C-alpha positions as CSV (number, residue, x, y, z in Angstrom):
1,M,205.2,260.7,-7.5
2,V,208.7,261.5,-8.9
3,L,210.1,258.1,-8.5
4,V,206.9,256.3,-10.2
5,V,207.8,258.4,-13.1
6,V,211.3,258.0,-13.2
7,L,210.9,254.0,-12.6
8,G,208.1,253.9,-15.4
9,L,210.1,255.9,-17.8
10,S,213.0,252.9,-17.1
11,A,210.7,249.9,-17.8
12,A,209.1,251.8,-20.7
13,F,213.2,252.2,-22.3
14,L,213.7,248.7,-21.1
15,L,210.5,247.3,-22.4
16,A,211.6,248.9,-25.8
17,L,214.8,247.6,-26.0
18,S,213.2,243.8,-25.2
19,A,210.9,244.9,-28.3
20,S,213.5,245.7,-30.4
21,L,214.9,242.6,-29.8
22,Q,212.2,240.1,-30.1
23,Q,211.3,241.6,-33.2
24,R,215.1,240.8,-34.5
25,A,214.9,237.4,-34.1
26,A,211.1,236.6,-35.1
27,R,211.8,238.4,-38.4
28,R,214.6,235.8,-38.5
29,V,212.2,232.6,-37.5
30,V,209.0,233.0,-38.9
31,T,207.9,231.1,-42.1
32,S,204.8,233.1,-43.1
33,G,203.9,237.1,-42.7
34,R,200.5,236.0,-42.6
35,A,199.8,232.3,-41.6
36,F,199.0,232.4,-37.7
37,S,201.4,229.7,-36.7
38,L,201.8,230.9,-33.1
39,L,203.3,227.7,-31.8
40,P,205.6,227.1,-34.0
41,V,207.0,230.5,-34.6
42,F,207.1,230.4,-30.8
43,H,209.0,226.9,-30.8
44,R,211.9,228.6,-33.1
45,L,212.4,231.4,-31.2
46,V,213.1,229.6,-28.0
47,R,216.2,228.5,-29.5
48,S,217.5,231.8,-30.4
49,P,220.4,233.6,-28.5
50,V,219.0,236.8,-30.0
51,W,215.2,236.4,-28.6
52,L,216.7,235.5,-24.8
53,C,218.0,238.0,-24.4
54,G,214.8,240.2,-25.3
55,Q,213.7,238.4,-22.7
56,L,216.0,238.9,-20.3
57,T,214.9,242.5,-21.0
58,N,211.5,242.0,-21.2
59,V,211.6,240.6,-17.7
60,G,213.4,243.4,-16.1
61,G,211.5,246.0,-17.7
62,V,208.1,244.0,-16.1
63,V,210.4,244.1,-12.2
64,V,211.0,247.5,-12.5
65,Q,206.8,247.7,-14.0
66,G,205.6,245.7,-11.3
67,V,207.7,248.5,-8.8
68,A,206.3,251.3,-10.0
69,L,202.9,250.0,-9.5
70,H,203.0,248.5,-6.2
71,L,204.4,252.3,-5.5
72,G,201.1,254.4,-7.6
73,S,198.3,254.0,-10.1
74,I,198.1,251.6,-12.6
75,A,195.9,254.5,-14.5
76,V,199.7,256.5,-13.9
77,V,202.3,253.7,-14.3
78,Q,201.2,252.4,-17.2
79,P,200.5,255.4,-20.0
80,L,203.8,256.1,-18.8
81,I,205.1,253.1,-20.8
82,A,203.7,254.6,-23.7
83,T,207.1,256.8,-24.3
84,Q,208.5,253.4,-25.3
85,L,207.5,255.2,-28.9
86,L,210.5,257.0,-28.1
87,F,213.0,254.7,-27.9
88,A,211.2,252.0,-30.4
89,L,211.0,254.3,-33.3
90,P,215.1,255.1,-33.9
91,L,215.3,250.8,-33.1
92,G,212.8,250.1,-35.4
93,A,212.8,252.7,-38.6
94,R,216.1,253.1,-40.9
95,R,215.4,257.0,-41.7
96,L,213.7,259.1,-39.1
97,R,211.7,262.5,-40.4
98,A,210.0,264.9,-39.0
99,R,207.3,263.3,-39.6
100,E,208.0,260.2,-37.1
101,W,209.2,262.7,-35.0
102,L,205.9,265.2,-34.8
103,A,203.7,261.8,-34.2
104,A,206.2,260.3,-31.7
105,A,205.5,264.0,-29.9
106,A,202.2,264.0,-29.8
107,I,202.3,260.8,-28.1
108,V,204.8,261.9,-25.4
109,G,202.7,265.5,-25.2
110,A,199.7,263.2,-24.7
111,I,201.2,261.9,-21.7
112,V,203.0,265.0,-20.2
113,L,199.3,266.5,-20.6
114,F,197.5,263.4,-18.7
115,L,200.4,264.0,-16.1
116,V,200.2,267.9,-15.3
117,V,197.1,268.7,-15.3
118,R,195.7,267.7,-11.8
119,G,192.9,265.8,-11.3
120,T,193.0,263.9,-14.8
121,A,194.7,261.0,-13.6
122,P,193.1,259.5,-10.9
123,L,195.8,258.7,-7.8
124,S,193.7,256.6,-5.7
125,G,191.4,253.3,-5.4
126,Y,191.3,249.9,-4.3
127,S,191.2,246.6,-5.7
128,D,188.4,244.6,-6.4
129,R,188.5,241.1,-6.9
130,L,184.7,240.2,-8.5
131,R,185.7,243.3,-10.9
132,T,189.0,241.7,-11.8
133,V,187.6,238.7,-13.2
134,I,184.6,240.6,-15.1
135,A,187.0,242.7,-16.8
136,G,189.5,239.6,-17.2
137,A,186.7,237.6,-19.4
138,C,185.6,240.9,-21.6
139,T,189.4,241.2,-22.2
140,L,189.6,237.5,-23.3
141,V,186.8,237.8,-25.5
142,L,187.5,241.0,-26.9
143,A,191.0,239.7,-27.8
144,L,190.1,236.3,-29.4
145,L,187.8,238.6,-31.9
146,L,190.4,241.0,-32.6
147,V,192.9,237.6,-33.5
148,I,189.8,236.2,-35.9
149,V,189.4,239.8,-37.7
150,A,193.0,239.7,-37.8
151,V,193.6,236.2,-39.8
152,N,192.8,237.6,-43.6
153,Q,194.3,241.2,-43.0
154,R,197.1,242.8,-45.1
155,P,200.2,242.4,-43.0
156,R,200.6,245.5,-41.5
157,V,196.9,245.7,-41.0
158,Y,197.0,242.2,-39.2
159,A,200.4,243.4,-37.2
160,T,198.2,246.0,-35.9
161,L,194.9,244.0,-35.1
162,L,197.6,241.7,-33.0
163,A,199.5,244.0,-31.2
164,V,196.2,245.6,-30.1
165,A,195.3,242.4,-28.5
166,G,198.3,242.1,-26.9
167,G,197.8,245.5,-25.5
168,L,194.6,244.5,-23.8
169,C,196.3,241.8,-22.3
170,S,199.1,243.7,-21.6
171,A,196.9,246.1,-19.5
172,M,195.7,243.0,-17.7
173,S,198.7,242.0,-16.6
174,A,199.3,245.3,-15.0
175,V,196.0,244.5,-13.0
176,F,197.1,241.4,-12.2
177,I,200.5,242.2,-11.2
178,K,199.5,244.8,-9.0
179,L,197.4,242.4,-7.4
180,T,200.4,240.1,-6.7
181,A,202.3,242.4,-5.6
182,E,200.1,242.9,-3.3
183,D,199.6,239.9,-1.7
184,L,203.3,239.9,-1.5
185,V,203.5,242.5,1.0
186,T,200.2,241.7,2.9
187,R,200.1,237.9,2.5
188,G,203.3,236.7,2.6
189,V,205.1,234.5,-0.3
190,V,203.2,231.1,0.6
191,K,199.8,232.3,0.7
192,T,200.5,234.3,-2.8
193,A,202.3,231.3,-4.0
194,I,198.6,229.7,-4.2
195,D,196.5,232.3,-4.5
196,W,194.6,232.6,-8.3
197,P,196.2,235.9,-9.4
198,G,199.4,235.0,-9.9
199,Y,198.6,232.2,-12.6
200,A,196.3,234.6,-14.3
201,L,199.4,236.8,-14.4
202,A,201.4,234.0,-15.8
203,V,198.0,233.1,-18.9
204,S,197.7,236.8,-19.3
205,T,201.5,237.3,-19.8
206,L,201.9,234.7,-22.2
207,C,198.9,235.8,-23.9
208,A,200.4,239.0,-24.2
209,L,203.6,237.0,-25.3
210,L,202.4,235.1,-28.0
211,L,200.5,238.1,-29.8
212,G,203.2,240.5,-29.6
213,Q,205.8,238.0,-31.2
214,Q,203.2,237.0,-34.1
215,A,202.9,241.1,-34.5
216,F,206.7,241.8,-34.4
217,A,207.3,238.9,-36.9
218,S,204.2,240.6,-39.6
219,G,204.8,244.3,-39.5
220,S,207.1,246.4,-38.3
221,L,208.4,247.3,-35.0
222,A,207.0,251.3,-35.2
223,A,203.7,249.9,-35.9
224,A,203.2,247.4,-33.9
225,V,204.8,249.0,-30.6
226,A,202.8,252.2,-31.6
227,A,199.1,249.9,-31.5
228,G,200.2,247.9,-28.6
229,S,201.5,250.7,-26.6
230,T,199.0,252.7,-26.7
231,T,196.0,250.2,-26.7
232,N,197.7,249.2,-23.0
233,P,197.8,253.0,-21.5
234,V,194.2,253.3,-22.6
235,A,193.2,249.8,-21.5
236,S,194.6,250.5,-18.3
237,Y,193.0,254.1,-17.7
238,V,189.5,252.0,-18.2
239,M,190.5,249.2,-16.1
240,G,191.9,251.6,-13.0
241,I,188.3,253.2,-13.5
242,L,186.4,250.1,-13.0
243,V,188.3,247.3,-11.6
244,F,190.2,249.5,-8.9
245,H,187.5,252.0,-7.8
246,A,189.6,254.7,-8.9
247,P,187.6,258.1,-9.0
248,P,186.8,259.2,-12.5
249,P,187.8,263.0,-13.6
250,H,184.9,265.6,-13.1
251,G,185.5,269.2,-13.4
252,V,186.1,271.4,-17.1
253,G,189.5,270.8,-16.3
254,P,190.6,267.4,-16.4
255,L,187.6,266.4,-18.7
256,V,189.5,268.9,-21.5
257,A,192.9,267.5,-20.7
258,L,191.3,263.9,-21.1
259,A,190.3,265.2,-24.6
260,G,193.2,266.6,-25.6
261,T,195.2,263.4,-24.3
262,A,192.9,261.3,-26.6
263,L,193.2,263.3,-29.2
264,L,196.9,263.6,-29.1
265,L,197.4,259.8,-29.0
266,L,195.2,259.1,-31.7
267,A,197.0,261.3,-33.8
268,G,200.5,259.7,-33.1
269,T,199.3,256.5,-33.1
270,W,197.9,257.4,-37.0
271,G,201.0,259.0,-38.0
272,L,203.4,256.2,-37.3
273,A,200.9,253.9,-38.7
274,N,200.9,255.6,-41.8
275,S,204.7,256.7,-41.7
276,P,206.9,255.7,-45.0
277,A,209.7,254.8,-42.8
278,V,207.1,252.6,-41.1
279,Q,205.7,251.0,-44.3
280,H,208.5,250.3,-45.7
281,D,209.8,248.2,-43.1
282,E,206.3,246.1,-43.1
283,P,207.9,242.5,-45.1
284,A,205.7,241.0,-47.7
285,P,204.0,237.6,-46.9
286,V,206.9,234.5,-47.5
287,T,205.8,231.0,-48.7
288,P,206.2,228.3,-46.1
289,P,208.7,226.0,-47.1
290,G,208.4,222.7,-49.4
291,P,210.0,220.8,-51.8
292,R,211.7,222.9,-54.3
293,R,210.1,222.2,-58.1
294,P,212.9,222.2,-60.4
295,E,212.8,225.3,-62.5
296,S,211.8,225.2,-65.9
297,R,214.4,226.4,-68.7
298,P,213.4,227.6,-71.7
299,P,213.7,225.0,-74.6
300,A,217.1,225.2,-76.6
301,D,217.0,226.7,-80.4
302,R,216.9,223.1,-82.3
303,P,218.2,223.3,-86.1
304,A,215.8,223.4,-88.6
305,E,215.5,219.8,-89.6
306,P,216.2,219.2,-93.5
307,R,213.1,218.2,-95.6
308,S,213.2,215.4,-97.1
309,P,212.2,215.1,-101.2
310,S,209.4,213.7,-101.0
311,T,208.2,216.8,-98.9
312,S,209.4,219.5,-100.7
313,A,208.0,217.4,-103.6
314,G,204.2,217.4,-102.0
315,S,204.4,221.2,-101.4
316,C,205.0,221.9,-104.5
């Protein structure tokens, strides 16, 4: 259990650092703060050294996360990923106030309450591939709906909705990581290479990547990571119960702890999303580049034309 927690926290740090690097690169190459131009943005990002460095850091975080998922329950590991807010907040915000630290502390308190109270975090269960397929289809539909709703929203809401959709895809990726790790251990490399969970993992990871890049480019790092990293553990908890047949919490203590976790998580997310340190970092929509029009200059003052004698006589 201690090793799983350490690995989960290490993965959270690497993922937060990766998000910071990706956001810096995305903010430099994005052409519009609101246009849904995922593929053109991604085409520019692959040529950015900062973005590539962020991707290498992300790979390291995913590897550490995969080891933690193999050793522990998805409902335990994924909530630890929300602690990346502690690392993302000083990386993304310019000024840190008590309000931001209290919001981050609320989220951390939710994770601690979730792990400390026995019976709240399900530790057992087994995989069910049919339920995994159903969960994947539901996740895809919900993510598409969030993207459609986000298109006509303000930049901060746009980024938050995309981050939520990316968080759902990340939670689904965690499910596929666990299935792929089980295949590697029990069936070997060859059979894992021809089995479908690995390919589903590639698709869900790509969706989370594209949605995350657009969210980072359209809003502040703290707001995007707050929405994505809180959606991820909530969705993972639900999937751990529904997909992996994990036992739901029973009794007054675990149910109260679960309710307290949800309230603290919502309070922390709301505090970060409405924080001045987060809102000031929000970029204004940028007009896509195009042919420049010549600047219009005010006409220079012309000297008064002398009146002709006939005009003067006529006016009299």
